RODO-2510 file (C-alpha; in nm, 4 decimals, decimal comma):
residues 586
     n   res          X          Y          Z
     1     m    14,6247    11,7429     5,2334
     2     p    14,3459    11,5941     5,0152
     3     r    14,0535    11,4413     5,2035
     4     t    14,0897    11,0901     5,0599
     5     f    13,8797    10,7920     5,1662
     6     q    14,1725    10,6488     5,3588
     7     y    14,2251    10,9788     5,5379
     8     k    13,8575    11,0038     5,6345
     9     f    13,8423    10,6387     5,7359
    10     l    14,1439    10,6765     5,9625
    11     l    14,0064    11,0010     6,1058
    12     y    13,6618    10,8559     6,1810
    13     n    13,8069    10,5389     6,3275
    14     l    14,0477    10,7425     6,5348
    15     l    13,7571    10,9397     6,6764
    16     m    13,5681    10,6163     6,7403
    17     v    13,8685    10,4570     6,9115
    18     i    13,9175    10,7642     7,1288
    19     s    13,5468    10,7572     7,2188
    20     i    13,5621    10,3872     7,3097
    21     a    13,8798    10,4396     7,5111
    22     c    13,7218    10,7312     7,6957
    23     a    13,4046    10,5274     7,7594
    24     v    13,6023    10,2302     7,8950
    25     s    13,8171    10,4604     8,1089
    26     f    13,5123    10,6396     8,2417
    27     y    13,3419    10,3082     8,3175
    28     n    13,6450    10,1835     8,5113
    29     y    13,6719    10,5089     8,7027
    30     h    13,2997    10,5049     8,7787
    31     s    13,3150    10,1406     8,8943
    32     y    13,6147    10,2096     9,1177
    33     y    13,4470    10,5214     9,2560
    34     k    13,1217    10,3332     9,3184
    35     d    13,3029    10,0461     9,4925
    36     a    13,5007    10,2911     9,7033
    37     i    13,1824    10,4616     9,8190
    38     k    13,0225    10,1248     9,8914
    39     n    13,3208    10,0091    10,0981
    40     e    13,3416    10,3347    10,2889
    41     t    12,9673    10,3199    10,3561
    42     e    12,9965     9,9658    10,4922
    43     n    13,2929    10,0684    10,7085
    44     s    13,0964    10,3638    10,8398
    45     v    12,7952    10,1442    10,9206
    46     n    13,0203     9,8959    11,1020
    47     r    13,1936    10,1771    11,2906
    48     v    12,8627    10,3199    11,4112
    49     q    12,7466     9,9676    11,5035
    50     i    13,0588     9,9098    11,7155
    51     l    13,0179    10,2515    11,8778
    52     s    12,6541    10,1805    11,9595
    53     d    12,7368     9,8363    12,1004
    54     r    13,0056     9,9806    12,3279
    55     m    12,7800    10,2530    12,4544
    56     e    12,4942    10,0095    12,5034
    57     v    12,7158     9,7944    12,7286
    58     a    12,8132    10,1000    12,9335
    59     y    12,4521    10,2161    12,9514
    60     e    12,3330     9,8724    13,0683
    61     e    12,6004     9,8712    13,3400
    62     m    12,4752    10,2082    13,4682
    63     v    12,1133    10,0925    13,4595
    64     n    12,2029     9,7709    13,6437
    65     i    12,3607     9,9729    13,9262
    66     v    12,0470    10,1875    13,9562
    67     v    11,8099     9,8888    13,9419
    68     t    12,0128     9,6862    14,1925
    69     c    12,0329     9,9737    14,4380
    70     s    11,6616    10,0516    14,4089
    71     e    11,5331     9,6958    14,4536
    72     r    11,7750     9,5058    14,6907
    73     k    11,7946     9,6514    15,0396
    74     s    12,0035     9,3596    15,1722
    75     l    12,3077     9,4686    14,9751
    76     f    12,3558     9,7660    15,2040
    77     y    12,3545     9,5775    15,5365
    78     a    12,6519     9,3919    15,6904
    79     p    12,6177     9,0528    15,8561
    80     s    12,4794     9,0495    16,2081
    81     l    12,7322     9,1700    16,4607
    82     s    12,7111     9,2057    16,8392
    83     r    12,7320     9,5815    16,8732
    84     s    12,5320     9,8590    17,0260
    85     d    12,2721    10,0417    16,8158
    86     n    12,4891    10,3460    16,7577
    87     w    12,7901    10,1404    16,6567
    88     e    12,5704     9,9220    16,4296
    89     s    12,4170    10,2226    16,2522
    90     a    12,7596    10,3719    16,1786
    91     y    12,8881    10,0394    16,0584
    92     i    12,5886     9,9902    15,8245
    93     k    12,6442    10,3300    15,6648
    94     l    13,0105    10,2592    15,6120
    95     y    12,9306     9,9225    15,4628
    96     a    12,6654    10,0695    15,2303
    97     s    12,9073    10,3386    15,1063
    98     n    13,1639    10,0707    15,0279
    99     v    12,8978     9,8744    14,8362
   100     l    12,8223    10,1773    14,6192
   101     k    13,1921    10,2243    14,5516
   102     d    13,2261     9,8573    14,4683
   103     f    12,9379     9,8807    14,2221
   104     c    13,1107    10,1650    14,0456
   105     a    13,4421     9,9812    14,0366
   106     i    13,2975     9,6492    13,9206
   107     s    13,1106     9,8138    13,6330
   108     g    13,4376     9,9131    13,4655
   109     y    13,3027    10,2621    13,4004
   110     s    13,3613    10,4106    13,7455
   111     k    13,5529    10,7104    13,6106
   112     y    13,2461    10,8077    13,4047
   113     i    13,0054    10,7954    13,7009
   114     y    13,0042    11,1600    13,8022
   115     k    12,8044    11,0965    14,1165
   116     i    12,5782    10,8304    14,2610
   117     t    12,3474    10,9298    14,5494
   118     l    12,1145    10,7036    14,7519
   119     f    11,8599    10,8935    14,9648
   120     n    11,6252    10,7164    15,2093
   121     n    11,4136    10,9419    15,4288
   122     g    11,6954    11,1623    15,5410
   123     e    11,9768    10,9113    15,5148
   124     v    12,2269    10,9778    15,2313
   125     l    12,4886    10,7518    15,0761
   126     q    12,7172    10,8834    14,7983
   127     a    12,9940    10,7644    14,5677
   128     g    13,1436    10,8642    14,2343
   129     n    13,4149    11,0965    14,1037
   130     a    13,2648    11,4216    14,2298
   131     y    13,2849    11,5269    14,5932
   132     g    12,9654    11,4921    14,7926
   133     s    12,7943    11,7785    14,9691
   134     t    12,5140    11,8289    15,2185
   135     r    12,3342    12,0286    14,9483
   136     d    12,3368    11,7436    14,6909
   137     v    11,9959    11,5997    14,7874
   138     r    11,8369    11,9445    14,7776
   139     d    12,0056    12,0236    14,4407
   140     i    11,8785    11,7004    14,2922
   141     q    11,5235    11,7530    14,4187
   142     n    11,5216    12,1126    14,2885
   143     a    11,6421    12,0116    13,9409
   144     p    11,3730    12,0695    13,6684
   145     w    11,3967    11,7078    13,5567
   146     f    11,3607    11,5469    13,9042
   147     h    10,9808    11,5054    13,9132
   148     t    10,9704    11,3790    13,5550
   149     l    11,2325    11,1086    13,6112
   150     i    11,1055    10,9948    13,9532
   151     s    10,7549    10,9371    13,8168
   152     r    10,8600    10,7213    13,5224
   153     e    10,7604    10,3609    13,4921
   154     n    11,0140    10,0963    13,5918
   155     t    11,0875    10,0015    13,2293
   156     q    11,1622    10,3568    13,1132
   157     y    11,5292    10,4547    13,1123
   158     l    11,5369    10,7162    12,8375
   159     l    11,8478    10,9302    12,8664
   160     s    11,8464    11,3074    12,8338
   161     l    12,1252    11,5648    12,8536
   162     e    12,0581    11,8005    13,1445
   163     d    12,2335    12,0872    13,3202
   164     n    12,4620    11,9856    13,6086
   165     p    12,2731    12,0706    13,9319
   166     f    12,5875    12,0432    14,1550
   167     s    12,7624    12,3785    14,1056
   168     p    12,9087    12,2609    13,7712
   169     t    13,2666    12,3161    13,6632
   170     n    13,3885    12,3906    13,3124
   171     y    13,4594    12,0205    13,2612
   172     t    13,1135    11,8909    13,3479
   173     p    12,8470    12,1511    13,2610
   174     k    12,6082    11,8753    13,1482
   175     l    12,5087    11,5364    13,2898
   176     l    12,2914    11,2404    13,1860
   177     p    12,0817    11,1573    13,4959
   178     l    11,9278    10,8194    13,5897
   179     l    11,6744    10,8325    13,8782
   180     r    11,4569    10,5609    14,0350
   181     p    11,2545    10,5428    14,3594
   182     l    11,3605    10,2855    14,6246
   183     k    11,1214     9,9954    14,6601
   184     y    11,2268     9,9498    15,0246
   185     g    11,2142    10,3216    15,1062
   186     s    11,0687    10,4265    15,4453
   187     g    10,9256    10,7553    15,3258
   188     s    10,5633    10,8333    15,2425
   189     s    10,6287    10,9142    14,8753
   190     p    10,8835    10,8246    14,6012
   191     e    11,0448    11,1647    14,6480
   192     d    11,1544    11,0604    15,0025
   193     a    11,3584    10,7555    14,8888
   194     w    11,5457    10,7310    14,5598
   195     i    11,8682    10,6357    14,3870
   196     f    12,0379    10,8896    14,1541
   197     l    12,3251    10,8240    13,9096
   198     a    12,4779    11,0936    13,6901
   199     i    12,6638    10,9778    13,3777
   200     s    12,9458    11,2046    13,2665
   201     p    12,9464    11,3079    12,8931
   202     r    13,3167    11,2155    12,8974
   203     l    13,2053    10,8542    12,8538
   204     f    13,0796    10,9474    12,5036
   205     s    13,3606    11,1837    12,4061
   206     d    13,6302    10,9297    12,5022
   207     t    13,4522    10,6497    12,3175
   208     l    13,4043    10,8626    12,0045
   209     k    13,7726    10,9565    11,9999
   210     s    13,8713    10,5898    12,0250
   211     m    13,6915    10,5085    11,6976
   212     g    13,9728    10,6457    11,4786
   213     d    14,1251    10,9731    11,3679
   214     g    13,9554    11,1926    11,1135
   215     q    13,6082    11,0429    11,1619
   216     v    13,3066    11,2747    11,1995
   217     l    13,1037    11,1067    11,4751
   218     y    12,8135    11,2208    11,6910
   219     a    12,6323    11,0978    11,9991
   220     a    12,2957    11,2585    12,0723
   221     t    11,9796    11,2056    12,2742
   222     l    11,6373    11,1423    12,1272
   223     d    11,5285    11,5027    12,1906
   224     g    11,8069    11,6292    11,9606
   225     s    12,0687    11,7287    12,2198
   226     i    12,4237    11,6529    12,1109
   227     i    12,6096    11,4777    12,3916
   228     s    12,9460    11,4749    12,2186
   229     s    13,0977    11,4947    11,8715
   230     v    13,4332    11,4442    11,7054
   231     n    13,5435    11,6596    11,4076
   232     g    13,1846    11,7767    11,3598
   233     d    13,2112    12,1446    11,4444
   234     s    13,1757    12,2522    11,0785
   235     f    12,8362    12,0845    11,0276
   236     d    12,4887    12,2062    11,1209
   237     v    12,3036    11,8853    11,2125
   238     s    11,9856    12,0285    11,3679
   239     d    11,7667    11,9244    11,0729
   240     l    11,9514    11,5946    11,0405
   241     l    11,8710    11,5044    11,4028
   242     i    11,5002    11,5577    11,3347
   243     t    11,5264    11,3257    11,0366
   244     l    11,7105    11,0575    11,2334
   245     k    11,4511    11,0732    11,5110
   246     d    11,1609    11,0215    11,2666
   247     l    11,3146    10,7371    11,0636
   248     k    11,1232    10,4113    11,1039
   249     n    11,4300    10,1910    11,0685
   250     p    11,6455    10,2232    11,3845
   251     q    11,9656    10,1699    11,1877
   252     g    12,0889    10,2166    10,8334
   253     n    12,2456    10,4721    10,5984
   254     f    12,1387    10,7281    10,3402
   255     r    12,2717    11,0206    10,1384
   256     t    12,1950    11,3860    10,1995
   257     w    12,3450    11,7330    10,1552
   258     l    12,5054    11,9126    10,4511
   259     n    12,6789    12,2510    10,4277
   260     g    12,6842    12,2230    10,0468
   261     k    12,8453    11,8777    10,0499
   262     e    12,6930    11,5463     9,9561
   263     c    12,7386    11,3190    10,2557
   264     i    12,6737    10,9585    10,3544
   265     i    12,4984    10,9279    10,6918
   266     a    12,5358    10,5994    10,8838
   267     y    12,3259    10,5893    11,2009
   268     q    12,1901    10,3697    11,4796
   269     r    11,9190    10,4568    11,7311
   270     q    11,8919    10,2610    12,0582
   271     a    11,5415    10,1585    12,1551
   272     v    11,5579    10,1874    12,5393
   273     s    11,8042    10,4688    12,6012
   274     g    11,6995    10,6701    12,2946
   275     l    12,0640    10,7467    12,2187
   276     i    12,1449    10,8218    11,8540
   277     f    12,4917    10,7546    11,7136
   278     f    12,5766    10,8602    11,3611
   279     q    12,8707    10,9325    11,1351
   280     i    12,8893    11,1954    10,8603
   281     l    13,1031    11,0887    10,5660
   282     p    13,1476    11,3638    10,3019
   283     i    13,1835    11,1953     9,9638
   284     s    13,4321    11,4592     9,8499
   285     d    13,6592    11,3659    10,1410
   286     l    13,6800    10,9958    10,0562
   287     n    14,0364    10,8682    10,0535
   288     l    14,0626    10,7588     9,6897
   289     d    14,3989    10,6505     9,5493
   290     h    14,4023    10,8888     9,2536
   291     g    14,7487    10,7745     9,1473
   292     v    14,6326    10,4154     9,0980
   293     i    14,3146    10,5298     8,9273
   294     g    14,5019    10,7633     8,6914
   295     g    14,7637    10,5023     8,6035
   296     t    14,5037    10,2329     8,5348
   297     i    14,2896    10,4614     8,3198
   298     a    14,5949    10,5848     8,1262
   299     l    14,7063    10,2266     8,0600
   300     i    14,3608    10,1201     7,9423
   301     f    14,3328    10,4278     7,7217
   302     f    14,6753    10,3669     7,5649
   303     f    14,6054    10,0014     7,4783
   304     c    14,2583    10,0791     7,3361
   305     f    14,4050    10,3604     7,1283
   306     a    14,6995    10,1548     6,9996
   307     i    14,4917     9,8481     6,9078
   308     g    14,2202    10,0586     6,7431
   309     l    14,4687    10,2638     6,5413
   310     t    14,6498     9,9512     6,4174
   311     l    14,3275     9,7824     6,3079
   312     s    14,2064    10,1027     6,1412
   313     w    14,5273    10,1336     5,9395
   314     f    14,5125     9,7703     5,8284
   315     i    14,1450     9,7870     5,7263
   316     s    14,1924    10,1169     5,5425
   317     r    14,4745     9,9647     5,3369
   318     q    14,2494     9,6732     5,2437
   319     l    13,9693     9,9073     5,1338
   320     s    14,1668    10,1825     4,9637
   321     a    14,3164     9,9547     4,6911
   322     p    13,9860     9,8379     4,5301
   323     i    13,8368    10,1850     4,5768
   324     g    14,1343    10,3280     4,3896
   325     r    14,0626    10,0895     4,0992
   326     l    13,6975    10,1975     4,0969
   327     k    13,8043    10,5616     4,0908
   328     k    14,0382    10,5014     3,7970
   329     r    13,7630    10,3145     3,6072
   330     l    13,5162    10,6034     3,6604
   331     e    13,7763    10,8470     3,5250
   332     f    13,7960    10,6396     3,2048
   333     i    13,4167    10,6424     3,1742
   334     s    13,4075    11,0214     3,2191
   335     r    13,6478    11,0487     2,9219
   336     g    13,4182    10,8413     2,7024
   337     n    13,5817    10,4991     2,7407
   338     f    13,2921    10,2589     2,8092
   339     d    13,4847     9,9327     2,7664
   340     p    13,4287     9,6966     3,0669
   341     d    13,7124     9,6353     3,3176
   342     c    13,7068     9,2861     3,4736
   343     s    13,9665     9,3765     3,7403
   344     i    13,7112     9,5755     3,9410
   345     e    13,4692     9,2795     3,9648
   346     t    13,5529     9,0845     4,2823
   347     d    13,3473     8,8689     4,5198
   348     d    13,3051     9,1287     4,7949
   349     e    13,0775     9,4344     4,8266
   350     i    13,3186     9,6631     4,6417
   351     g    13,3366     9,4030     4,3644
   352     s    12,9558     9,4212     4,3375
   353     i    12,9899     9,7960     4,2873
   354     g    13,2476     9,7245     4,0142
   355     k    13,0018     9,4940     3,8366
   356     q    12,7357     9,7654     3,8534
   357     i    12,9828    10,0184     3,7091
   358     n    13,0585     9,7889     3,4144
   359     q    12,6864     9,7371     3,3587
   360     m    12,6325    10,1117     3,3852
   361     s    12,9004    10,1815     3,1226
   362     n    12,7354     9,9340     2,8855
   363     r    12,3982    10,0936     2,9510
   364     i    12,5376    10,4431     2,8879
   365     s    12,6792    10,3251     2,5593
   366     d    12,3398    10,1843     2,4583
   367     l    12,1620    10,5020     2,5703
   368     l    12,3903    10,7181     2,3601
   369     e    12,3012    10,5169     2,0533
   370     t    11,9330    10,5309     2,1402
   371     r    11,9503    10,9058     2,1952
   372     v    12,0923    10,9618     1,8493
   373     k    11,7998    10,7705     1,7010
   374     s    11,5496    10,9557     1,9237
   375     e    11,6816    11,2945     1,8219
   376     k    11,6385    11,2037     1,4557
   377     e    11,2813    11,0828     1,5180
   378     k    11,2070    11,3995     1,7157
   379     r    11,3178    11,6213     1,4284
   380     d    11,0977    11,4216     1,1915
   381     l    10,8017    11,4559     1,4302
   382     e    10,8468    11,8342     1,4589
   383     i    10,8317    11,8607     1,0815
   384     k    10,5082    11,6578     1,0765
   385     m    10,3565    11,8746     1,3535
   386     l    10,4368    12,1911     1,1585
   387     q    10,2658    12,0417     0,8602
   388     a     9,9653    11,9368     1,0725
   389     q     9,9119    12,2954     1,1900
   390     i     9,8054    12,3848     0,8405
   391     n     9,4956    12,1610     0,8676
   392     p     9,3043    12,3552     1,1411
   393     h     9,3564    12,6853     0,9589
   394     f     9,2405    12,5293     0,6357
   395     l     8,9334    12,3885     0,8224
   396     y     8,8537    12,7298     0,9822
   397     n     8,8702    12,9004     0,6401
   398     t     8,6558    12,6294     0,4815
   399     l     8,3899    12,6555     0,7563
   400     d     8,3948    13,0341     0,7198
   401     s     8,3291    12,9988     0,3477
   402     i     8,0387    12,7569     0,4128
   403     k     7,8895    13,0043     0,6626
   404     w     7,8928    13,2911     0,4111
   405     i     7,7412    13,0718     0,1391
   406     a     7,4634    12,9664     0,3834
   407     t     7,4103    13,3307     0,4796
   408     m     7,3722    13,4297     0,1165
   409     q     7,1222    13,1465     0,0710
   410     k     6,9438    13,2559     0,3907
   411     n     6,9789    12,9102     0,5582
   412     s     6,9979    13,0118     0,9264
   413     g     7,0306    12,6510     1,0590
   414     i     7,3498    12,5851     0,8658
   415     v     7,4891    12,9249     0,9703
   416     q     7,4177    12,8488     1,3374
   417     v     7,5737    12,5010     1,3303
   418     v     7,8826    12,6078     1,1373
   419     t     7,9402    12,9079     1,3684
   420     a     7,9126    12,6877     1,6792
   421     l     8,1392    12,4189     1,5308
   422     s     8,4019    12,6758     1,4362
   423     s     8,4063    12,8158     1,7897
   424     l     8,4380    12,4658     1,9334
   425     l     8,7287    12,3741     1,7112
   426     k     8,9134    12,6957     1,7908
   427     n     8,8788    12,6425     2,1671
   428     m     8,9797    12,2757     2,1502
   429     a     9,2844    12,3533     1,9386
   430     k     9,4228    12,5897     2,2061
   431     g     9,4746    12,3133     2,4658
   432     f     9,2888    12,1435     2,7500
   433     n     9,4628    12,2629     3,0695
   434     e     9,4124    12,6350     3,0127
   435     k     9,2022    12,8163     3,2775
   436     v     8,9122    13,0341     3,1574
   437     t     8,6293    13,2201     3,3324
   438     l     8,3039    13,0432     3,4097
   439     r     8,1330    13,2729     3,1599
   440     q     8,3687    13,1608     2,8809
   441     e     8,3223    12,7956     2,9752
   442     l     7,9414    12,8364     2,9652
   443     d     7,9671    13,0092     2,6235
   444     f     8,1760    12,7226     2,4942
   445     l     7,9206    12,4760     2,6367
   446     q     7,6394    12,6679     2,4660
   447     n     7,8055    12,6191     2,1253
   448     y     7,8254    12,2455     2,1919
   449     v     7,4581    12,2333     2,3038
   450     i     7,3453    12,4139     1,9827
   451     i     7,5057    12,1442     1,7676
   452     e     7,3691    11,8533     1,9735
   453     k     7,0135    11,9965     1,9884
   454     i     7,0035    12,0231     1,6117
   455     r     7,1444    11,6709     1,5857
   456     y     6,8857    11,5238     1,8268
   457     i     6,5994    11,7498     1,7133
   458     e     6,5308    11,9182     2,0455
   459     l     6,5481    11,5918     2,2445
   460     f     6,6704    11,7750     2,5558
   461     d     6,6959    12,1173     2,7181
   462     v     6,9783    12,2718     2,9218
   463     t     6,9200    12,5264     3,2008
   464     t     7,1883    12,7203     3,3897
   465     e     7,1546    12,8782     3,7351
   466     v     7,4385    13,0829     3,8898
   467     d     7,3728    13,1970     4,2494
   468     q     7,5894    13,5093     4,2348
   469     e     7,6828    13,7290     3,9416
   470     i     8,0437    13,7466     4,0569
   471     l     8,0823    13,3715     4,0067
   472     y     8,0779    13,4262     3,6296
   473     d     8,4318    13,5635     3,6683
   474     a     8,5562    13,2580     3,8641
   475     k     8,8388    13,0619     3,7013
   476     i     8,7822    12,7053     3,5791
   477     v     8,9838    12,4621     3,3709
   478     k     8,8636    12,4718     3,0095
   479     l     8,6560    12,1791     2,8784
   480     t     8,5330    12,0786     3,2250
   481     l     8,1554    12,1086     3,1686
   482     q     8,1324    11,9861     2,8070
   483     p     8,2328    11,6224     2,8861
   484     l     7,9782    11,6112     3,1709
   485     v     7,6925    11,7393     2,9536
   486     e     7,8044    11,5057     2,6776
   487     n     7,7904    11,2136     2,9228
   488     a     7,4397    11,3202     3,0344
   489     i     7,3148    11,3258     2,6712
   490     f     7,4732    11,0051     2,5401
   491     n     7,4545    10,7852     2,8520
   492     g     7,1502    10,9257     3,0296
   493     i     6,8913    11,0959     2,8130
   494     e     6,9416    10,9295     2,4733
   495     p     6,9011    10,5672     2,6051
   496     s     6,5833    10,6682     2,7930
   497     g     6,3962    10,7509     2,4699
   498     r     6,2186    11,0498     2,6247
   499     n     6,2713    11,4240     2,6395
   500     g     6,5334    11,5162     2,8944
   501     l     6,6379    11,8105     3,1050
   502     i     6,9932    11,8943     3,2079
   503     k     7,0254    12,1392     3,4968
   504     i     7,3510    12,3210     3,5730
   505     h     7,3756    12,4908     3,9143
   506     v     7,6757    12,7046     4,0238
   507     y     7,7314    12,8158     4,3879
   508     a     8,0166    12,8750     4,6340
   509     e     8,0662    12,7725     4,9984
   510     k     8,3665    12,8370     5,2277
   511     g     8,6075    12,9212     4,9468
   512     v     8,5031    12,6275     4,7257
   513     l     8,3266    12,6577     4,3906
   514     y     8,0611    12,3897     4,3335
   515     i     7,9034    12,3114     3,9905
   516     t     7,6328    12,0438     3,9666
   517     v     7,5152    11,8784     3,6427
   518     r     7,1871    11,6895     3,6878
   519     d     6,9955    11,4950     3,4217
   520     n     6,6740    11,2913     3,4376
   521     g     6,8030    11,0027     3,2273
   522     i     6,8299    10,6319     3,3002
   523     g     7,0741    10,6757     3,5904
   524     i     7,3741    10,4650     3,6915
   525     s     7,3745    10,1414     3,8885
   526     p     7,5463    10,1482     4,2340
   527     e     7,8162     9,9010     4,1293
   528     n     7,9064    10,1167     3,8271
   529     i     7,9243    10,4352     4,0365
   530     e     8,1998    10,2851     4,2527
   531     t     8,4303    10,2168     3,9561
   532     l     8,3266    10,4863     3,7097
   533     l     8,5755    10,7544     3,8163
   534     t     8,8635    10,5116     3,8776
   535     d     8,8410    10,3378     3,5368
   536     t     9,0526    10,5611     3,3103
   537     s     9,0045    10,3275     3,0149
   538     r     8,6471    10,4436     2,9671
   539     v     8,6950    10,7008     2,6938
   540     t     8,4193    10,7302     2,4349
   541     k     8,6132    10,7530     2,1122
   542     s     8,3056    10,8266     1,9075
   543     n     8,2168    11,1352     2,1095
   544     m     8,3326    11,4795     2,0129
   545     s     8,5869    11,5451     2,2877
   546     g     8,6964    11,1922     2,3596
   547     i     8,7335    11,2916     2,7260
   548     g     8,5577    11,0589     2,9740
   549     l     8,4486    11,1313     3,3307
   550     p     8,7532    10,9646     3,4948
   551     n     8,9796    11,1758     3,2728
   552     v     8,8049    11,4961     3,3831
   553     d     8,8274    11,3936     3,7498
   554     r     9,1983    11,3088     3,7179
   555     r     9,2710    11,6326     3,5296
   556     l     9,1075    11,8423     3,8054
   557     k     9,2980    11,6559     4,0787
   558     l     9,6278    11,7130     3,8982
   559     v     9,5549    12,0860     3,8639
   560     y     9,3968    12,1602     4,2054
   561     g     9,4819    11,8686     4,4381
   562     e     9,3404    11,5349     4,5504
   563     e     9,0677    11,6939     4,7685
   564     y     8,8955    11,8362     4,4571
   565     g     8,7330    11,6719     4,1534
   566     l     8,4032    11,4935     4,0751
   567     k     8,1416    11,3266     4,2951
   568     l     7,8607    11,1070     4,1560
   569     e     7,5069    11,0399     4,2820
   570     s     7,2412    10,8470     4,0903
   571     k     6,9209    10,6431     4,1069
   572     l     6,8234    10,4064     3,8287
   573     d     6,5537    10,5454     3,5932
   574     q     6,5399    10,8700     3,7938
   575     y     6,8466    11,0923     3,7785
   576     t     7,2231    11,1317     3,7753
   577     l     7,3916    11,4149     3,9677
   578     i     7,7574    11,5063     3,9094
   579     t     7,9125    11,7595     4,1493
   580     i     8,2330    11,9427     4,0644
   581     a     8,4388    12,0870     4,3540
   582     l     8,7073    12,3464     4,2699
   583     p     8,8930    12,6105     4,4733
   584     l     8,7257    12,9479     4,4313
   585     e     8,9627    13,1793     4,2441
   586     f     8,9190    13,4819     4,0204
***
């Protein structure tokens, strides 16, 4: 199938439409995905907040029991009754035990109070879900955490997960102890009178399970001990707990990687108890409705594709017709038919191209006629140039005859001038852009100097200094030095009216060949120096070469590059120094 404009237009637009449809579909998917993550994050934060609030209520109930028992002695004594001392003591103990049981029942969390023990200088009261024992007081006092908890300040109720000191079963290997000394205790130290309450970890496990199926939830203490977790066995959260402990904000959410999965962590840390509750929400496990997403994206893609394809077809039909007319018109032009076609000139952009094509065909027709005339003039010019070549040969032969006549008449001055002039004419006739050695250029300059010295009757002298013998073999564009010496004679020395000296110095530095031409003439004013090399109109027609300084500078730049050429220095009535810079080549 030929790759026509319409075919390419439809292909490119089809690719563009597909790209736009993919971009829109991707944007919608990304937006839905982002919103889903945001909603799930907010749900997770709310879930952790509810969990923390529930556990804070339970914790405050436990603390209230401990505080009440440690500060209010009157709660454990019945009203005054007329009984003997022994009967009154037994009745008081029974009443106090019932008070403890009532506290547990009123709190609403009695089933999670593993054991509550009140010890006052040998007297023991107990309640809770675990059976009491005569060894309980000794087990509590021997626990490694007893002295730490009993010595805490009254406002400190930080929870920690400790080993069960009461011959633990498989169901309760760990407990969360609360311990406070009795303010009304009759002992000599806090260790002789105290209230102890052990919170069962089942309080946390039951609460976590009630927060919904499939959620990964944790409850931990501030020291990094995990009290309970739901669906979190596959995660290693040891480093995460350190992070949660050190976070300045006690609640919030963030993203991190756990077990190779990117997860959202929603957390809350309680200020008094130090309990940390957090949920791990793996992003890959989010419950996204892929069916709805796929259907929506497919529908969007289909409509974008259908609308784009229809518009592309319509636009291509509108463009292909005028382009077809332009193509047909260009075929006529290629066959030699240059007559204008008005049908391709319309008011739109393609019509502007049609107008240019008609103008081009007219111009081509005119150029063909002009070319025929130019070819005829060129043939005539070639004939004239062939005829003009006879003149230099005739002039060389004539000068040669004059030289031999002068030699026979023993006139050495005429012989010298004619010989120098003949050499000059031969070199000039060969062209101006040819490269010669420095030695050849100096020989050519010497011929010119011979003629000018005879003309001006020894008005000036020319000296040449070459630093190294090898520089005589360096290449230089022919007729570079002669215009500079000519300028020094005509514009420097001759106007001064005194004998002059022209010094030529040749040296090389860092791969660059430098040639200086210095004269002691009238010099050049500063304002003229600035424009002398840029004014190409300054060509002295009366001089032999007709090549001015700006022409020499431009010729060198064309041959070697813009960084080479001439540089001028001068002081009025003192000197003029022209420096030539050329690449050193042999």
